N, C-alpha and C positions, 0 to 999 in steps of 0.2 A: 790698338797696337797690332792686331792680327793682320790688317791690311798693309802695314808698313814692311812686311817681310815678303820676299819673293819665294817661289816654290823651292828653289835650291837652298835658300836660307832656312826655310822650314825643315827641309830634310836634314840639313846639317845640324840644326838645333835638336831634332829628334835623336840623331846619333849621339850628340854630346850629352843629352839627357840620359840616354841609356848607359853611356859610359860612366856618367856621374853616379847613377844608381848602382852599377856594378862595382865602382870604386868604393862607394859607401859600404856595400855589403862585404867587400874584401877587407876594408878598414876595420869593420866591427865584427869580423868573423870569430874572434876569440870570445865574444860575448853573445854569440848567436843563441845558444841554448838558454842563457839567462834572459835575454830579451823575449824569446818565445814563451818561456814559462811565466814571465811577468805579464805578457799579453793574455795567456790562458787564465792566470789568476784574476786579472782585471775583468775579463769577460765573465767569469763565474761569479764574481762578487759585485757586478754592476747592478743587479736588482736590489741588493741590500743598500748600495750607495745611493741609488735613486730614491729609495724609500726614506732614507735618513735625510737626503737633501731637501725633501719637501718640507721638513720641519726646521732644519738648521741650514747654515750657510755651506758653501762648497768646501771651504777649508776644514771645518769641523766634521762634515760628513766624510771627507776623505780620511781624516785622522781616525774617526771611529770605525770606519770600514777596515782600515789597516790594522787596528787593534783587534777587531774580531777575527780577521784572517790569521793573524799571528797566534791568537789563542786557539783557533780551530785546527791549525796545521802544525805549528812548531811544537807546542806543548805535548800533544798526543804522540807525535813521532819521537820526541826526546824521551818520553816515558817508556815507550815500547822498546827503543834501542837500549836504554839502561836496563830494563828487565831482561832483555835478550842477552846482554853481556853477562849479567849475574847468572842466568840459567845455563848459559853455555859453559861457564866455569864450573858450575855444580855438576852438569851432565858429564863433562870430561872426567871429573874425579870419580863419579859413581858408576859409569857404564861398565868398567872392568869388573867391579864387585857384582853388579846385576847379572852379568853373563856368567861369571864363575859360579854363582849360586843356583844357576838354572840347569836342570838336567835335560838332556836331549830325549825327546819322546819317541814313541814307536814310529810316528810319522817321520821324524828326523832320521832314525836308523834306516828306514826304507829309502828315504831320499839319498842318504849317503851311499847305500848299496847300489842304487841306480846310477849315481854319478860315477862311482868307481867302476862299475861294469861298462859304462860308456867310455871311460878313459882307457880301460884295458883294450878296447877295440881299436884305439888309435895307434898306428904304427910309429915306431921310433920315439915313443913317449912312455916313460915309466913314472907315473905320478899317481899317488894315492891320497885321497882326501879323508881326514879323520875329524872327529868332533873337536879334538884339542887344536888342530891346525886351523879349523874353521873359526873357533873361538878367538884364537890369537889374531887371525886376519881381521875379524870384525872389530876387535878391540883397537888394533892399529889404525884401521880405516876410520873408525869413529873418532879416535883421538886426533887424527890429521884433519878430519872435517871440522871438528870443534875448534881446533887451533886456527884453521883457515877462516872460519866464520868470526871468531873472536878478533882476528887481525883485521878483517874487513870492517867490522863494527867500530873497532878502535881507530882505524884509519879514517873512517867517516867523521868521528868526533874530533880527530886531530886537525892540524893545519888551521889554527885559529886566525892567523893573519889573513890568509886568503879567504877564509870564510867570512870574516868581518868585512873585508873589501867588497866581496861579492854581494853580501847582504845589503850594504849601503847602496850599491848600484841597483840592486833589485828593487829596493824600496822606492828610489827615485823614479825608475822606469814604471813601476807598478802604479804609483800615484799619478804620474803624468798620463799614462794610458787610461787610467780610470776617469780622470777629470776631462781629458780631451778626446774621448772615444768617438764622438760625433765628427770632430774635425779630422781625425785619422781615417775614419770610414769614408768621408767625403773626398779626402786626398787620394785614397786608393781608387775610388770610382773615377776620378778625373784623370788619373795617370794611366788607367787601363785602356789600351786602344781598342779592346773588344766591346766597349760600351758599358753603360751602367747596369743594364739588365743582366748581362753575363757576369758582371762583377758581383751583383747581388746574389746570383746563383752560387758563385764561388764562396762568398762570405757565409751564405746560409749552410752550404755543405760543410765548410770548415767549422762553423759554430756547432752544427749538429754532431760532428765527429768529436769535437772537444767535450761537449756535454755528455755524449754517449760514452766516451772513454773515461773521463774523470768521474762524473756523477754516476754513470751507469756501470761501466765495467769494473771500476775500483770498488764500488759498493758491493757488487756481486762477488768480486774476488775476496773481499774481506769476510763476507758471510760464509763463503765456501771454505776459506782458510780457517776461520774460527771453528766452523762445524767439524772440519777434519781433525783439528787439534783436540776438540772436545771428545771425539770418538776415540782417539788414541789414549786420552786421559781416562775415559771410562773403561777402556779395555784393560787397564792395569799399568800402563807406562806413565808414571806421574812425573817424570823428569823432563824438563824442557818444554813446557806447555807453550810459552811465548815464543820459543824458538820455532816450534812446529807451526804456530799461528803465522809468524812472519814468513817462513819458508813456503808454506802452502798458499798463503795469500799472494806472494810474488809469482808462484807457478800458476795460480788460477787466473792471473791477468792474461796470460797467453793461452791460446786455444788448447794446448796440451793438457792443462789442468794439473791439479795436485795429485791425481791418481798415479802418476809416475813415481810418487813417493809413498803414498798411503797403502797402495795395493802391495808392493814389495815389502813394506814394513809389516803389514798384516800377515803376509806369508812367512816372514821371518819370525814373528811372534808364535805362529803355529809350529814352526820348526823347532823353536826353543821351549816348547812345552805349553805355552798359553794358547791352546787350540781355540777355546771359546772366544778369547779376546781377539785373536787374529781373524777369525771368521766374522766377528762383529765389525771390525774395522773395514774389511773388504766389502761386506754387505751394506754397511752404512754408507760407504762412498758410492756404491753403485745405485742405491735406492734413494738416498737423501741428498748427498752433496751434488751429484750430477743434475738432479731435478731442481735445485735452487736456481740454476741458470735458466731453465725453461720457465720457471714461475716469474722471476724478477725481470728478465730481459724485455718482454713486451711492455712492461711498465716504465723501465728506467732508460732504455736505449731507444732513441728515435729511429724511425725507419730510414731516414736519410743517412744515418751513421752505420748502417749494417753493410759490411763487406762480405764477400765470399770468404769462407773459413781459410782457404789456402792463401788468398791475398792478405787476410788479417795476420796469419801466421808469418808470412814473409815480411810484412810491414813491421811487425813487432821485433823480430829478430834482426832485421836490417837496421831498424832504429836503435836498438840496443848496441849493435856493433859500431854504429857511427857516433851516437850521442850518449852512450852509457845508459844509466837508469832512466833518464828523462826521455829516452827513445821510445819508451812505452806509450808516451803521448804524442811525440813528434812524428814517429814512424807512421802510425795510422793517419795522422793529419796529412802528411805528404802523399800517402797512397790515395786518399780520397781526392786530393787535388789532381793527381795524375789521372785517376779514373774519370773525374769530371771533365778534364781537358780532352780526353779521348771521346767522351760523350758529346761534347760541344763540336768537335771536329766531324764526327759522324753525322750530327744534325745539320751542320752547315754544308758539307761537301757531298754527303751521301743521302741526304733526305731522311735520315732516321729520326723518329720522333724523340725529342729530348724530354726525358722524364724529370719533372719538377715535383718534388714532394710538397704538397700544400699543407700548411700547418693545420693540425687537427684542433677542433674546438676543445677548450680546456674542460677537463672532467670536473663535474660538480662534486663537492665534498658530501659525505654522507649526512652531516648535520644540515648542510644547505638543502639537500633533498627533502629531509623531514620538515625543515622550516618552510620550504615552498609549498609542500603538501598541506601543512597546517594552516598557512595563510590562505590557500585556496579554499580549504574547508570552511574557515571562518568567514570568508567573503560570501560563500554560498549560503551560510546560515543567516548572515545579516542582510543579504540582498532582499529587497521587497518582492513579494510574489507578484508577478505580472498577470493581469487579468486576461483571460482568453478573449481573443478578438471575436466580436459578434458577427455572425454571417450577414452578408448584405441582404436587405429586404428584396422581396420580389419586384417591388415597384421601382427600385433604384437602378 
């Protein structure tokens, strides 16, 4: 069929194909985030699907994989949201009593004196800060924050009709991409005019970013968020453990980290009399929470998924502003595609060497190392001793 078209007809067909793809993207724009997240989920659960498919059929393997995905994602998130709603309600009711029963320490008196002395130096401003006004402000701010968080969580639970419709579409797209992943990858390779080699580079970079963001960054963020919440709980603030865990985990996903909450919170605890607890929260964040990223990132985040911190920060916030919560994943993926495109351009037109991250050999598990060493030792013990070769005679 290729020889039946003239050059002009081929060009016209290419233009029509591009317009058709753009029309399809515009037609499905309302479900863009849903399709992308279904693709991310299908990619992450592909190893499990292939393992089950070796023993069972395609249909049963897809159903079991979907069941495992639901159990691993929806149930923990629903439980955390429910516990967060309960603790937000309790925290809003008890924060006023907690602050009212706390005396301002000597450190707090000195801080108030410093603030008032600075305010006195400002012209045309007659404002004095007292312990009572500060308490009232903290109470009002905490109540507004608690009510806002409660509304956000309740709004996430609401909208059952839209949630059910989106869930059904997500399940169909998830199963389709899971079963037809090879066909989809082949179609992308054939449609890309840059060639299959460059397409494989894009797919590898995108896959590495998805794996690094979801498997790596989210796991690190959960560890950091839970560690920060534990430090606040140990320091003496026993209200809202799950609220702090959710908030600090969300902040730990972005490069700013949960320190923008835990450090001011620790200083506030020192200001209201719990000096040891406040110092513990600040020191624990600086020494433990920040080093969790340094320890886990080399193991969980592939090298191909590591962006410059400034680009990562811009990608996360730009993704959140465009796609909401799911922008945490979509934003970095779009940024790695942009960076890869620039790299390909520099390699083709400027002769810059294109960096391709070769896959590292899989690490052997500790048990496998012991087993290999034991098998080698056993082979050495059972191997027959070889007789030393006799030197050749003088006459030979």
